[in-house]
ChimeraX commands (.cxc) that place a marker at each C-alpha (Angstrom):
marker #1 position -0.03,0.00,0.03 radius 0.5
marker #1 position 1.41,3.40,-1.03 radius 0.5
marker #1 position 1.88,6.12,1.69 radius 0.5
marker #1 position -0.59,8.97,1.44 radius 0.5
marker #1 position 0.98,12.48,1.87 radius 0.5
marker #1 position -1.05,15.36,3.15 radius 0.5
marker #1 position -1.05,17.13,-0.40 radius 0.5
marker #1 position -2.40,13.79,-1.91 radius 0.5
marker #1 position -5.41,13.70,0.71 radius 0.5
marker #1 position -6.28,17.46,0.03 radius 0.5
marker #1 position -6.45,16.88,-3.63 radius 0.5
marker #1 position -8.56,14.00,-3.16 radius 0.5
marker #1 position -10.77,15.91,-0.81 radius 0.5
marker #1 position -10.92,18.75,-3.44 radius 0.5
marker #1 position -11.91,16.56,-6.22 radius 0.5
marker #1 position -14.64,14.92,-4.07 radius 0.5
marker #1 position -15.95,18.17,-3.00 radius 0.5
marker #1 position -16.55,19.62,-6.50 radius 0.5
marker #1 position -17.97,16.28,-7.70 radius 0.5
marker #1 position -20.58,16.19,-4.75 radius 0.5
marker #1 position -21.59,20.08,-5.41 radius 0.5
marker #1 position -21.99,18.94,-9.29 radius 0.5
marker #1 position -24.29,16.06,-8.40 radius 0.5
marker #1 position -26.09,18.34,-5.72 radius 0.5
marker #1 position -26.72,20.89,-8.40 radius 0.5
marker #1 position -27.96,18.36,-10.97 radius 0.5
marker #1 position -30.28,16.91,-8.36 radius 0.5
marker #1 position -31.84,20.15,-7.58 radius 0.5
marker #1 position -31.95,21.17,-11.19 radius 0.5
marker #1 position -33.92,17.90,-11.95 radius 0.5
marker #1 position -36.22,18.59,-8.97 radius 0.5
marker #1 position -36.93,22.11,-10.44 radius 0.5
marker #1 position -37.59,20.65,-14.20 radius 0.5
marker #1 position -34.53,22.27,-15.53 radius 0.5
marker #1 position -33.24,19.19,-16.98 radius 0.5
marker #1 position -33.44,18.52,-20.85 radius 0.5
marker #1 position -33.27,14.97,-22.48 radius 0.5
marker #1 position -29.74,13.98,-23.29 radius 0.5
marker #1 position -30.44,13.10,-26.82 radius 0.5
marker #1 position -31.92,16.57,-27.45 radius 0.5
marker #1 position -28.71,18.14,-26.05 radius 0.5
marker #1 position -26.56,15.66,-28.12 radius 0.5
marker #1 position -28.25,16.63,-31.40 radius 0.5
marker #1 position -28.04,20.33,-30.83 radius 0.5
marker #1 position -24.34,19.67,-30.39 radius 0.5
marker #1 position -24.06,17.81,-33.36 radius 0.5
marker #1 position -25.94,20.34,-35.45 radius 0.5
marker #1 position -24.03,22.89,-34.05 radius 0.5
marker #1 position -20.57,20.99,-35.35 radius 0.5
marker #1 position -22.29,19.81,-38.57 radius 0.5
marker #1 position -22.02,16.05,-37.44 radius 0.5
marker #1 position -24.39,13.64,-38.96 radius 0.5
marker #1 position -26.11,11.04,-36.36 radius 0.5
marker #1 position -24.63,13.14,-33.48 radius 0.5
marker #1 position -21.11,11.81,-34.22 radius 0.5
marker #1 position -17.95,13.43,-35.09 radius 0.5
marker #1 position -16.66,12.75,-38.56 radius 0.5
marker #1 position -14.62,9.56,-38.72 radius 0.5
marker link #1:1,2 radius 0.2
marker link #1:2,3 radius 0.2
marker link #1:3,4 radius 0.2
marker link #1:4,5 radius 0.2
marker link #1:5,6 radius 0.2
marker link #1:6,7 radius 0.2
marker link #1:7,8 radius 0.2
marker link #1:8,9 radius 0.2
marker link #1:9,10 radius 0.2
marker link #1:10,11 radius 0.2
marker link #1:11,12 radius 0.2
marker link #1:12,13 radius 0.2
marker link #1:13,14 radius 0.2
marker link #1:14,15 radius 0.2
marker link #1:15,16 radius 0.2
marker link #1:16,17 radius 0.2
marker link #1:17,18 radius 0.2
marker link #1:18,19 radius 0.2
marker link #1:19,20 radius 0.2
marker link #1:20,21 radius 0.2
marker link #1:21,22 radius 0.2
marker link #1:22,23 radius 0.2
marker link #1:23,24 radius 0.2
marker link #1:24,25 radius 0.2
marker link #1:25,26 radius 0.2
marker link #1:26,27 radius 0.2
marker link #1:27,28 radius 0.2
marker link #1:28,29 radius 0.2
marker link #1:29,30 radius 0.2
marker link #1:30,31 radius 0.2
marker link #1:31,32 radius 0.2
marker link #1:32,33 radius 0.2
marker link #1:33,34 radius 0.2
marker link #1:34,35 radius 0.2
marker link #1:35,36 radius 0.2
marker link #1:36,37 radius 0.2
marker link #1:37,38 radius 0.2
marker link #1:38,39 radius 0.2
marker link #1:39,40 radius 0.2
marker link #1:40,41 radius 0.2
marker link #1:41,42 radius 0.2
marker link #1:42,43 radius 0.2
marker link #1:43,44 radius 0.2
marker link #1:44,45 radius 0.2
marker link #1:45,46 radius 0.2
marker link #1:46,47 radius 0.2
marker link #1:47,48 radius 0.2
marker link #1:48,49 radius 0.2
marker link #1:49,50 radius 0.2
marker link #1:50,51 radius 0.2
marker link #1:51,52 radius 0.2
marker link #1:52,53 radius 0.2
marker link #1:53,54 radius 0.2
marker link #1:54,55 radius 0.2
marker link #1:55,56 radius 0.2
marker link #1:56,57 radius 0.2
marker link #1:57,58 radius 0.2
view
């Protein structure tokens, strides 16, 4: 098992903190009805970039 240095623990905690906040924000948005279907969002991104079927050119 590798040794965890204080800087490592801080980095891990910071990453977890922003991830938790992002999840909480997403749940709040869903409760408020501010979430759109992923296929609609992906279709808009594809149209913006001129991709067919939502995929980047091969």
